[in-house]
N, C-alpha and C positions, 0 to 999 in steps of 0.2 A: 434300538431294539433292546429290551430288557434281557439280561442274562437269564436264560430259562432254568438253569440249575438253581439259581437263587429264587426265581419266581415259583418254581414247583416246591421248593422247601418252605417258602412262606405260605403257599397254598395248603400244604400238608399240615403245618403247625397251626394254621388258622382253623382247619377242620378239627384238629386235636383239641384245641381250646374251646371252640364253640360247641362241638358235638360230644365233648367229654370222652374222646376215644381213649381206651385203656392200653391198647397194644402198640408198643414202640415199633414193632415190625410192620404194622399196618400204616403207621405214619410214614415210615421210611419208604414203603411201597408207593404211597401217593406222591412222595417226593421224587421217586425214581422213574415212574412210568409216564411217558409223554402222552397226554390225553389226545393230542392231535393226530397221533399215529393210528388211532382207533376210531377215527371219524372221517367223513368225506372231506375233501380239500376245502379250506376256508376261502372267503369269509363264510361265517356260520350263522345259521338261524338259531337263536336262543330263546328260551322261555322267560319272559319278563315277569310272569306271574304263574306260580305253580299250583294255584288253587283251581283244581279241575271243576269244582262246582261253580266257580265264578266265571269260568271260561278261560281258555288259554290265550294270553296276550303275547305275541311274538315280536321280536325285533332282530335286525341283522347287525352283526358286528361290523365296524367300519372298515376292517381290513382282515387279513389272514394271519395276523400276529398271534402265535399260540398263547401268549399271555392273556388274550381276551377270553379264553375258555377255561383258564385255571382259576375258576371261582366256583362257588357253590350254586351253580346254575345247570339246568337241563339244556342239552345241546341237541339239535335235530340231526337224526340219522337220515330221515326222509321226510321233509316238511309236508309233501303232498299227501302222505299217509299218516301224518301226525305221529311218526315214530321218533322217539327221543332216547338219547343216552341220559339216564336219570341223574338226579342231583347227587353229587358225591357225599353231601352231608347225610342224606337218607340211606344210601347204599353203604356208606362207611359205617354207620351205626349197626346195620344188619351184619356186615362182615365182622365187625368187632365182637358181636355177640357169639360168633362161631368159635372164638378162641383158637384161631389157626396157629399151628406150630410148625417148625421146620420138619419136613418129612411127612406131613399130613396128606391125606387123600381127600380130594374135594370133588363134588359133583355140582355143576352149575347149570341149572335149567333156565333157559331164556338168556343166552349169553350175548345176543345182539352182535355188535362188531368186535366184542372181546375186551373192552377196556377193563371192566371189573374182573373179568377172568384173569387178565394180566396182573392186576393188583393182587389177587389172591395167589396167583402163581409166584409172585415175588415173595409173598409171605411164607409160603411153604418151601420155596427153594427147589433146586434141581434134584434133591433127594425125595421130593414129594411127587404128587401126581394130581392133575386136574383134568377132569372130563367135562367138556363144555358142549352144550346141546342147544340148538335153536330150531324152531319149527319152520322158519322162513329159509328156503333153500338158498336164496341170494345172500342173505345175511350170514348164514352158516359158512358159505363158500368164502366170503370176504373175511370172516373171522378166522377161518383156517389159514388164510394167507397172512393176516395180521399177526397171528400167534405162532407162525412157523419158526420164528427164532427161539421159541421156548420149547425145547424138545420134550419136556415132561407134561405138555398140554396136548390132549387128544380132543380135537374139535369134530363134532358130528352134526348131521342133519336129522331132526326127528322131533316128536312132541314130548319126549321124555317118558313115554309109557313103555318103551322097549325094555326087554329083560336085561338085567345087569349081571355080569359074570365076576363081579368083584364087590368089595365092601368099601365104604367111605367113612371118614371121620367127620365130615361136614357136608351138608347139602344146602345150597342156596337156591331157592325157587324165586326167580326174578320176574314173576307174572302172577296175576290173580287167579287162584283156583278155588274150587268149591269144597275140596276135600284132599287129603293126602293120598297119593297113589300107593298101593300095596308095594310096588316095586321100590319106591323110595324108602318106605318104612323098613322093608326087609333088607335093603342095601346099606342101611346105616349101622355102623359098628356099635357095640355096647359102649356107652359113654359119649357117643357121637351126638352132634347137634344139627338141627335142621331149622332154617328160617323159612316160614310158610305163610304167605299172604292169603288169607281166606276172604273172598269178596263176593258180593252180590252185584248184579248189574245195576247201574245207575239209571233210573227212569229218565227217558228223554235224551240220553247220551249215547244210545246205540249199544250194540252187543260187545264193543271192544273195550269199554271202560267199566271198572267196578270199584266199589268202595267197601271197606271192611276192616279187618284186624290182621296185624302181623303177629304170628305166633312163633315162639321159640320152643322147639321140642328137643328134649334130651332123652336118649334111649337108656332105659334101665336094664339091669341084669335079667329081670324076669320077663322082659319083652314089652312091658308098658312104657309109656313116655311121660316124663314130667313136662308140664306146659307152663309157660309164662307169656303173657301178652306184652309185646314190645311197643306197639304203637297202633294208632288208627291210620289207615292208608287209603289213597285213591291211586289206582294203578291199572295198566293195561291188562286185559284178561288173557289168560293162556288159551291157546287154540287146541281143540281136539281132546281135551282132558277134563272139561267142565261138565257138571250135571245140572240141567235146568231146574229140576225140582229142588235140589239142595240150594241153588242160587236163590230161589224164591224163599225157602225156609230161612236162609241166612239173613235176607233182608228183613224178614219179620222178627227174627230173634234179636237183631241189632237194635230194633226199636224198643226193646225191653230195657235198654240203658246200660251204662258202665258198671253199675253195682252187680249186675248179673254176669257180664262177661269177664269182669276182673276176678271173679271167683273161680274161673276155670283153672284147674291145677293138673289135670291128668288127661292123657289120651289112652282109652282102653281099646283093646282089640279082642277081648274075650266075648263070646256070645252072651247076651243078657237082654232082658226086657227093658224097654224104655221106662225111665222113672223121672221124678222131679230133679234128680241130680244130673240128668243128661242135658247138657246145653245144646249140643248138636249131635244127634244120634243117627248113624248110618248103618248099613248092613254089615260092614266090616270094620267099623271104627266108631268111637264115641268120644267126643270132648265132654269131660265130666267135671263136676265140682267136688267130687270126693274120690 
C-alpha cells in the first residue's frame, strides 16, 4: 500500500503544476484532505472520459486503495444517478480563482458529499467559516456527517435560494444555473468573488446536464460586479433555481461565439433598457460588455 501522505502530496503538486494553481494553501489543502472520506466506500466507479458531449465512459477501480482516486478524475457518488465528485483539476482552478485566505467566509452551493467544502475549509482555517448547501437531502445529510469534524463548517439542505443572514468573501456555485440569484449577489461582501457556471440545457442530454461558461464575478464598491470568463464547462444543472427562458436564451447567445462572450466585463444591477452592450439581459441583472 502506498503511503497516503506521500500520495496526496504528489497528487496536490501535480494539480499545482498542470492546472497552474497559484495558492500554496490550496495545494496544501489537496494534500491534507483524504478524498476517500468524502465518497462512498471503494472500489469506486470513475469517469474514464469527462467529455459529456461524447458520452461518459465509466470504469471500476480494481480495489479500494485510496491511491486509486487521488488523480484528476471524477469519482461516482451514485453511479445509478450519474452523480459524480467532479475533477479536482476543474474545481481546483475555480477555488484558486476565489483567492481564499485564512479567516475568509465561504458559501458553497452544491456541496455534494463535502470534499471540495473540506478543501476550502482547510484553506480558510478554523478562524474562517464555510456554509455548505445541497439540494439533495441524502447528500446534505451525509455531507453534514462527513464534515462534522470541521466545527467552522455549517452544512444545510436547500437549493441555495434561502435568505442569508450573513455576508461572504467567496461564493462557489458548483452546479449550472441560468442566472445569479439576488441572495447570492447581496450576500457577497465588497471585494468578494463568486464562481458562477452559466449553462443552457444540452439538447438530447435531458434536463440534468448543461453547457456554458464559468464566470468569475468580483463585487465592486458601487454594487456592480466586474466579470471575467474562466472557462467553458459542461456540468450538472442546479435544481429549483433555473429559468427555462433564460436557458434557451443562453443557448442561442453561446452560438454567437467566443468573440462576443469574451467581451463581457460587467454585471449590472441597475434598471436599464436592453441594448447591444447587453450580452444576457434579465429583469434584475445584466451581463454587459461595457
